[in-house]
PDB file of N, CA, C and O in Angstrom:
ATOM      1  N   MET A   1      51.318 128.210 193.143  1.00  0.00           N
ATOM      2  CA  MET A   1      50.609 126.852 192.644  1.00  0.00           C
ATOM      3  C   MET A   1      49.072 126.387 193.140  1.00  0.00           C
ATOM      4  O   MET A   1      48.644 126.524 194.286  1.00  0.00           O
ATOM      5  N   ALA A   2      48.335 125.798 191.988  1.00  0.00           N
ATOM      6  CA  ALA A   2      47.303 125.048 192.276  1.00  0.00           C
ATOM      7  C   ALA A   2      47.188 124.063 192.979  1.00  0.00           C
ATOM      8  O   ALA A   2      48.032 123.219 192.680  1.00  0.00           O
ATOM      9  N   HIS A   3      46.332 123.675 194.028  1.00  0.00           N
ATOM     10  CA  HIS A   3      46.382 122.696 194.793  1.00  0.00           C
ATOM     11  C   HIS A   3      45.038 122.334 194.318  1.00  0.00           C
ATOM     12  O   HIS A   3      43.931 122.827 194.536  1.00  0.00           O
ATOM     13  N   PRO A   4      45.552 121.053 193.404  1.00  0.00           N
ATOM     14  CA  PRO A   4      43.937 120.121 192.963  1.00  0.00           C
ATOM     15  C   PRO A   4      43.172 119.678 194.470  1.00  0.00           C
ATOM     16  O   PRO A   4      43.945 119.374 195.379  1.00  0.00           O
ATOM     17  N   LYS A   5      42.004 119.643 194.693  1.00  0.00           N
ATOM     18  CA  LYS A   5      41.137 118.992 195.953  1.00  0.00           C
ATOM     19  C   LYS A   5      41.045 117.467 195.570  1.00  0.00           C
ATOM     20  O   LYS A   5      41.095 116.566 196.407  1.00  0.00           O
ATOM     21  N   HIS A   6      40.867 117.227 193.855  1.00  0.00           N
ATOM     22  CA  HIS A   6      40.434 115.907 194.055  1.00  0.00           C
ATOM     23  C   HIS A   6      41.738 115.284 192.844  1.00  0.00           C
ATOM     24  O   HIS A   6      42.465 116.021 192.178  1.00  0.00           O
ATOM     25  N   LYS A   7      41.742 114.604 192.834  1.00  0.00           N
ATOM     26  CA  LYS A   7      42.245 113.623 191.063  1.00  0.00           C
ATOM     27  C   LYS A   7      41.827 113.633 190.506  1.00  0.00           C
ATOM     28  O   LYS A   7      40.671 113.221 190.598  1.00  0.00           O
ATOM     29  N   VAL A   8      42.423 114.203 189.140  1.00  0.00           N
ATOM     30  CA  VAL A   8      41.909 114.107 187.367  1.00  0.00           C
ATOM     31  C   VAL A   8      42.091 112.952 187.175  1.00  0.00           C
ATOM     32  O   VAL A   8      43.126 112.373 187.507  1.00  0.00           O
ATOM     33  N   SER A   9      40.699 112.183 186.359  1.00  0.00           N
ATOM     34  CA  SER A   9      41.114 110.633 185.982  1.00  0.00           C
ATOM     35  C   SER A   9      41.496 111.024 184.180  1.00  0.00           C
ATOM     36  O   SER A   9      41.578 111.962 183.388  1.00  0.00           O
ATOM     37  N   SER A  10      41.587 110.065 184.254  1.00  0.00           N
ATOM     38  CA  SER A  10      42.787 109.932 183.343  1.00  0.00           C
ATOM     39  C   SER A  10      41.704 110.098 181.938  1.00  0.00           C
ATOM     40  O   SER A  10      42.326 110.323 180.900  1.00  0.00           O
ATOM     41  N   THR A  11      40.041 110.008 181.770  1.00  0.00           N
ATOM     42  CA  THR A  11      39.769 109.779 180.988  1.00  0.00           C
ATOM     43  C   THR A  11      39.024 111.523 180.675  1.00  0.00           C
ATOM     44  O   THR A  11      38.335 111.740 179.678  1.00  0.00           O
ATOM     45  N   ARG A  12      39.387 112.772 181.891  1.00  0.00           N
ATOM     46  CA  ARG A  12      39.425 113.617 181.755  1.00  0.00           C
ATOM     47  C   ARG A  12      40.553 114.352 181.142  1.00  0.00           C
ATOM     48  O   ARG A  12      40.521 115.136 180.193  1.00  0.00           O
ATOM     49  N   ARG A  13      41.928 113.811 182.122  1.00  0.00           N
ATOM     50  CA  ARG A  13      43.144 114.609 181.190  1.00  0.00           C
ATOM     51  C   ARG A  13      43.072 114.022 179.763  1.00  0.00           C
ATOM     52  O   ARG A  13      43.513 114.880 178.998  1.00  0.00           O
ATOM     53  N   ASP A  14      42.762 113.100 179.203  1.00  0.00           N
ATOM     54  CA  ASP A  14      43.004 113.095 177.826  1.00  0.00           C
ATOM     55  C   ASP A  14      42.042 113.702 177.246  1.00  0.00           C
ATOM     56  O   ASP A  14      42.344 114.200 176.162  1.00  0.00           O
ATOM     57  N   LYS A  15      40.805 113.857 177.651  1.00  0.00           N
ATOM     58  CA  LYS A  15      40.119 115.035 176.897  1.00  0.00           C
ATOM     59  C   LYS A  15      40.608 116.221 176.586  1.00  0.00           C
ATOM     60  O   LYS A  15      40.258 116.917 175.632  1.00  0.00           O
ATOM     61  N   ARG A  16      41.672 116.539 177.631  1.00  0.00           N
ATOM     62  CA  ARG A  16      42.030 117.364 177.379  1.00  0.00           C
ATOM     63  C   ARG A  16      43.236 118.082 176.040  1.00  0.00           C
ATOM     64  O   ARG A  16      43.455 119.029 175.284  1.00  0.00           O
ATOM     65  N   ARG A  17      43.823 116.422 176.650  1.00  0.00           N
ATOM     66  CA  ARG A  17      44.779 116.657 175.468  1.00  0.00           C
ATOM     67  C   ARG A  17      44.327 116.381 173.657  1.00  0.00           C
ATOM     68  O   ARG A  17      44.969 116.642 172.639  1.00  0.00           O
ATOM     69  N   THR A  18      43.441 115.973 173.777  1.00  0.00           N
ATOM     70  CA  THR A  18      43.092 115.720 171.836  1.00  0.00           C
ATOM     71  C   THR A  18      43.165 116.918 171.282  1.00  0.00           C
ATOM     72  O   THR A  18      42.649 116.786 170.172  1.00  0.00           O
ATOM     73  N   HIS A  19      43.438 117.780 171.392  1.00  0.00           N
ATOM     74  CA  HIS A  19      43.624 119.245 170.293  1.00  0.00           C
ATOM     75  C   HIS A  19      45.033 118.925 169.472  1.00  0.00           C
ATOM     76  O   HIS A  19      45.348 119.695 168.565  1.00  0.00           O
ATOM     77  N   TYR A  20      45.804 117.890 169.761  1.00  0.00           N
ATOM     78  CA  TYR A  20      47.279 118.055 169.489  1.00  0.00           C
ATOM     79  C   TYR A  20      47.460 116.589 168.671  1.00  0.00           C
ATOM     80  O   TYR A  20      47.382 115.400 168.980  1.00  0.00           O
ATOM     81  N   LYS A  21      47.749 117.368 167.436  1.00  0.00           N
ATOM     82  CA  LYS A  21      47.781 116.034 166.377  1.00  0.00           C
ATOM     83  C   LYS A  21      49.549 116.330 165.586  1.00  0.00           C
ATOM     84  O   LYS A  21      49.895 117.328 164.952  1.00  0.00           O
ATOM     85  N   ALA A  22      50.215 115.350 165.845  1.00  0.00           N
ATOM     86  CA  ALA A  22      51.571 115.294 164.997  1.00  0.00           C
ATOM     87  C   ALA A  22      50.906 115.321 163.408  1.00  0.00           C
ATOM     88  O   ALA A  22      50.054 114.614 162.872  1.00  0.00           O
ATOM     89  N   VAL A  23      51.728 116.499 162.918  1.00  0.00           N
ATOM     90  CA  VAL A  23      51.757 115.921 160.799  1.00  0.00           C
ATOM     91  C   VAL A  23      52.710 116.184 161.010  1.00  0.00           C
ATOM     92  O   VAL A  23      53.394 116.794 161.832  1.00  0.00           O
ATOM     93  N   ALA A  24      52.780 115.358 159.682  1.00  0.00           N
ATOM     94  CA  ALA A  24      53.952 115.653 159.212  1.00  0.00           C
ATOM     95  C   ALA A  24      54.396 116.578 158.146  1.00  0.00           C
ATOM     96  O   ALA A  24      53.450 117.175 157.634  1.00  0.00           O
ATOM     97  N   PRO A  25      55.656 116.897 157.622  1.00  0.00           N
ATOM     98  CA  PRO A  25      55.893 118.573 157.309  1.00  0.00           C
ATOM     99  C   PRO A  25      55.389 118.491 155.270  1.00  0.00           C
ATOM    100  O   PRO A  25      55.567 117.664 154.375  1.00  0.00           O
ATOM    101  N   THR A  26      55.007 119.281 155.329  1.00  0.00           N
ATOM    102  CA  THR A  26      54.534 119.176 153.592  1.00  0.00           C
ATOM    103  C   THR A  26      55.904 119.351 152.731  1.00  0.00           C
ATOM    104  O   THR A  26      56.935 120.009 152.871  1.00  0.00           O
ATOM    105  N   LEU A  27      55.349 118.347 151.681  1.00  0.00           N
ATOM    106  CA  LEU A  27      56.681 118.564 151.060  1.00  0.00           C
ATOM    107  C   LEU A  27      56.701 118.915 149.384  1.00  0.00           C
ATOM    108  O   LEU A  27      55.688 118.780 148.697  1.00  0.00           O
ATOM    109  N   ALA A  28      57.927 119.356 148.869  1.00  0.00           N
ATOM    110  CA  ALA A  28      56.683 120.002 147.738  1.00  0.00           C
ATOM    111  C   ALA A  28      57.950 119.392 146.851  1.00  0.00           C
ATOM    112  O   ALA A  28      58.743 118.714 147.504  1.00  0.00           O
ATOM    113  N   THR A  29      58.210 119.547 145.527  1.00  0.00           N
ATOM    114  CA  THR A  29      59.114 118.492 144.315  1.00  0.00           C
ATOM    115  C   THR A  29      59.816 119.917 143.999  1.00  0.00           C
ATOM    116  O   THR A  29      59.380 121.035 143.724  1.00  0.00           O
ATOM    117  N   CYS A  30      61.161 119.332 144.174  1.00  0.00           N
ATOM    118  CA  CYS A  30      62.167 120.675 143.231  1.00  0.00           C
ATOM    119  C   CYS A  30      62.140 120.891 141.681  1.00  0.00           C
ATOM    120  O   CYS A  30      62.197 119.992 140.842  1.00  0.00           O
ATOM    121  N   SER A  31      62.056 122.078 141.470  1.00  0.00           N
ATOM    122  CA  SER A  31      61.762 122.239 139.918  1.00  0.00           C
ATOM    123  C   SER A  31      62.875 121.968 138.699  1.00  0.00           C
ATOM    124  O   SER A  31      62.765 122.006 137.474  1.00  0.00           O
ATOM    125  N   ASN A  32      64.469 121.554 139.970  1.00  0.00           N
ATOM    126  CA  ASN A  32      65.552 121.374 138.930  1.00  0.00           C
ATOM    127  C   ASN A  32      65.729 120.316 138.668  1.00  0.00           C
ATOM    128  O   ASN A  32      65.822 119.889 137.518  1.00  0.00           O
ATOM    129  N   CYS A  33      65.846 119.410 140.090  1.00  0.00           N
ATOM    130  CA  CYS A  33      65.682 117.794 139.775  1.00  0.00           C
ATOM    131  C   CYS A  33      64.700 116.718 140.021  1.00  0.00           C
ATOM    132  O   CYS A  33      64.769 115.582 139.550  1.00  0.00           O
ATOM    133  N   GLY A  34      63.424 117.358 141.103  1.00  0.00           N
ATOM    134  CA  GLY A  34      62.630 117.305 140.997  1.00  0.00           C
ATOM    135  C   GLY A  34      62.416 115.918 142.605  1.00  0.00           C
ATOM    136  O   GLY A  34      61.702 114.915 142.636  1.00  0.00           O
ATOM    137  N   ALA A  35      63.195 116.379 143.501  1.00  0.00           N
ATOM    138  CA  ALA A  35      63.526 115.421 144.120  1.00  0.00           C
ATOM    139  C   ALA A  35      62.793 116.135 146.007  1.00  0.00           C
ATOM    140  O   ALA A  35      62.566 117.332 146.182  1.00  0.00           O
ATOM    141  N   ALA A  36      62.651 115.431 146.726  1.00  0.00           N
ATOM    142  CA  ALA A  36      61.125 116.022 147.176  1.00  0.00           C
ATOM    143  C   ALA A  36      62.201 116.714 148.612  1.00  0.00           C
ATOM    144  O   ALA A  36      63.007 116.127 149.334  1.00  0.00           O
ATOM    145  N   ILE A  37      61.788 118.087 148.585  1.00  0.00           N
ATOM    146  CA  ILE A  37      62.370 119.084 149.970  1.00  0.00           C
ATOM    147  C   ILE A  37      61.376 119.435 150.281  1.00  0.00           C
ATOM    148  O   ILE A  37      60.393 118.918 149.751  1.00  0.00           O
ATOM    149  N   LEU A  38      61.194 120.576 151.381  1.00  0.00           N
ATOM    150  CA  LEU A  38      60.405 121.369 152.815  1.00  0.00           C
ATOM    151  C   LEU A  38      60.416 122.198 151.655  1.00  0.00           C
ATOM    152  O   LEU A  38      61.175 122.040 150.700  1.00  0.00           O
ATOM    153  N   PHE A  39      59.194 123.451 151.815  1.00  0.00           N
ATOM    154  CA  PHE A  39      58.867 124.806 151.492  1.00  0.00           C
ATOM    155  C   PHE A  39      59.778 125.647 151.915  1.00  0.00           C
ATOM    156  O   PHE A  39      59.929 125.643 153.137  1.00  0.00           O
ATOM    157  N   HIS A  40      60.570 126.513 151.190  1.00  0.00           N
ATOM    158  CA  HIS A  40      60.659 127.448 151.616  1.00  0.00           C
ATOM    159  C   HIS A  40      62.309 127.245 151.775  1.00  0.00           C
ATOM    160  O   HIS A  40      62.683 128.087 152.591  1.00  0.00           O
ATOM    161  N   ARG A  41      63.281 126.560 151.370  1.00  0.00           N
ATOM    162  CA  ARG A  41      64.362 125.471 151.796  1.00  0.00           C
ATOM    163  C   ARG A  41      65.025 125.620 150.620  1.00  0.00           C
ATOM    164  O   ARG A  41      64.422 126.136 149.679  1.00  0.00           O
ATOM    165  N   VAL A  42      66.495 125.159 150.457  1.00  0.00           N
ATOM    166  CA  VAL A  42      67.509 124.674 149.065  1.00  0.00           C
ATOM    167  C   VAL A  42      67.037 123.501 149.097  1.00  0.00           C
ATOM    168  O   VAL A  42      66.380 122.878 149.931  1.00  0.00           O
ATOM    169  N   CYS A  43      67.669 123.142 147.546  1.00  0.00           N
ATOM    170  CA  CYS A  43      67.327 121.902 147.655  1.00  0.00           C
ATOM    171  C   CYS A  43      68.447 121.162 147.866  1.00  0.00           C
ATOM    172  O   CYS A  43      69.359 121.389 147.071  1.00  0.00           O
ATOM    173  N   PRO A  44      68.695 120.140 148.911  1.00  0.00           N
ATOM    174  CA  PRO A  44      69.742 119.448 149.190  1.00  0.00           C
ATOM    175  C   PRO A  44      70.252 118.620 148.245  1.00  0.00           C
ATOM    176  O   PRO A  44      71.377 118.256 148.589  1.00  0.00           O
ATOM    177  N   GLU A  45      69.955 118.218 147.325  1.00  0.00           N
ATOM    178  CA  GLU A  45      70.350 117.569 146.030  1.00  0.00           C
ATOM    179  C   GLU A  45      71.359 118.428 145.165  1.00  0.00           C
ATOM    180  O   GLU A  45      72.584 118.342 145.091  1.00  0.00           O
ATOM    181  N   CYS A  46      70.275 119.470 144.393  1.00  0.00           N
ATOM    182  CA  CYS A  46      70.660 120.155 143.741  1.00  0.00           C
ATOM    183  C   CYS A  46      71.530 121.614 144.036  1.00  0.00           C
ATOM    184  O   CYS A  46      72.434 122.133 143.381  1.00  0.00           O
ATOM    185  N   GLY A  47      71.057 121.918 144.935  1.00  0.00           N
ATOM    186  CA  GLY A  47      71.659 123.352 145.729  1.00  0.00           C
ATOM    187  C   GLY A  47      70.560 124.253 144.907  1.00  0.00           C
ATOM    188  O   GLY A  47      70.714 125.396 145.337  1.00  0.00           O
ATOM    189  N   PHE A  48      69.555 124.256 143.950  1.00  0.00           N
ATOM    190  CA  PHE A  48      68.565 124.855 143.911  1.00  0.00           C
ATOM    191  C   PHE A  48      67.990 125.567 144.582  1.00  0.00           C
ATOM    192  O   PHE A  48      67.823 125.023 145.673  1.00  0.00           O
ATOM    193  N   TYR A  49      67.277 127.194 144.524  1.00  0.00           N
ATOM    194  CA  TYR A  49      65.923 127.659 145.011  1.00  0.00           C
ATOM    195  C   TYR A  49      65.295 128.468 144.276  1.00  0.00           C
ATOM    196  O   TYR A  49      65.840 129.519 143.935  1.00  0.00           O
ATOM    197  N   ARG A  50      64.006 128.149 143.873  1.00  0.00           N
ATOM    198  CA  ARG A  50      63.231 128.766 143.121  1.00  0.00           C
ATOM    199  C   ARG A  50      63.785 129.555 141.768  1.00  0.00           C
ATOM    200  O   ARG A  50      63.664 130.742 141.465  1.00  0.00           O
ATOM    201  N   GLY A  51      64.531 128.308 140.966  1.00  0.00           N
ATOM    202  CA  GLY A  51      64.899 127.815 139.866  1.00  0.00           C
ATOM    203  C   GLY A  51      66.670 128.658 140.255  1.00  0.00           C
ATOM    204  O   GLY A  51      67.533 128.067 139.605  1.00  0.00           O
ATOM    205  N   LYS A  52      67.115 129.524 140.900  1.00  0.00           N
ATOM    206  CA  LYS A  52      68.250 129.915 140.719  1.00  0.00           C
ATOM    207  C   LYS A  52      69.544 128.723 141.435  1.00  0.00           C
ATOM    208  O   LYS A  52      69.269 127.584 141.813  1.00  0.00           O
ATOM    209  N   LYS A  53      70.234 129.035 141.457  1.00  0.00           N
ATOM    210  CA  LYS A  53      71.159 128.289 141.758  1.00  0.00           C
ATOM    211  C   LYS A  53      71.738 129.238 143.023  1.00  0.00           C
ATOM    212  O   LYS A  53      72.074 130.422 142.975  1.00  0.00           O
ATOM    213  N   ALA A  54      71.741 128.039 144.518  1.00  0.00           N
ATOM    214  CA  ALA A  54      71.765 129.368 145.871  1.00  0.00           C
ATOM    215  C   ALA A  54      73.238 128.321 146.176  1.00  0.00           C
ATOM    216  O   ALA A  54      74.369 128.796 146.073  1.00  0.00           O
ATOM    217  N   MET A  55      73.032 127.114 146.490  1.00  0.00           N
ATOM    218  CA  MET A  55      74.792 127.041 147.276  1.00  0.00           C
ATOM    219  C   MET A  55      75.418 125.713 145.863  1.00  0.00           C
ATOM    220  O   MET A  55      75.096 125.106 144.842  1.00  0.00           O
ATOM    221  N   GLU A  56      76.449 125.945 146.816  1.00  0.00           N
ATOM    222  CA  GLU A  56      77.558 124.834 145.665  1.00  0.00           C
ATOM    223  C   GLU A  56      77.145 123.189 146.642  1.00  0.00           C
ATOM    224  O   GLU A  56      77.388 123.188 147.849  1.00  0.00           O
ATOM    225  N   VAL A  57      76.648 122.144 146.103  1.00  0.00           N
ATOM    226  CA  VAL A  57      76.568 120.936 146.474  1.00  0.00           C
ATOM    227  C   VAL A  57      77.787 120.103 146.497  1.00  0.00           C
ATOM    228  O   VAL A  57      78.365 119.819 145.447  1.00  0.00           O
ATOM    229  N   LYS A  58      78.348 119.559 148.059  1.00  0.00           N
ATOM    230  CA  LYS A  58      79.633 118.622 147.413  1.00  0.00           C
ATOM    231  C   LYS A  58      79.052 117.463 146.970  1.00  0.00           C
ATOM    232  O   LYS A  58      77.925 116.975 146.891  1.00  0.00           O
ATOM    233  N   GLY A  59      80.363 117.137 146.666  1.00  0.00           N
ATOM    234  CA  GLY A  59      80.167 115.907 145.459  1.00  0.00           C
ATOM    235  C   GLY A  59      79.681 115.723 144.114  1.00  0.00           C
ATOM    236  O   GLY A  59      79.500 114.567 143.734  1.00  0.00           O
ATOM    237  N   GLN A  60      79.448 116.667 143.352  1.00  0.00           N
ATOM    238  CA  GLN A  60      79.194 117.276 141.995  1.00  0.00           C
ATOM    239  C   GLN A  60      80.508 117.707 141.490  1.00  0.00           C
ATOM    240  O   GLN A  60      80.599 118.245 140.387  1.00  0.00           O
TER     241      GLN A  60
END
C-alpha cells in the first residue's frame, strides 16, 4: 500500500475528482400512450415495447 510523505491538499484532491458529473437518465416517450420511459425498457403504464404488447399491466 502507498505511504504518502505529504498531505494532499483539499484543492489538489478536489481537482482530481472534477471529471465525474452526475447526469439524469435520458427519457423517451412511449409510442403507444405517450408516457415518459427509459430507453430499451417496457412502458410501465401500458406494457408496450417497440409497438408490441410485451406484458400485462396490473389495474387495467
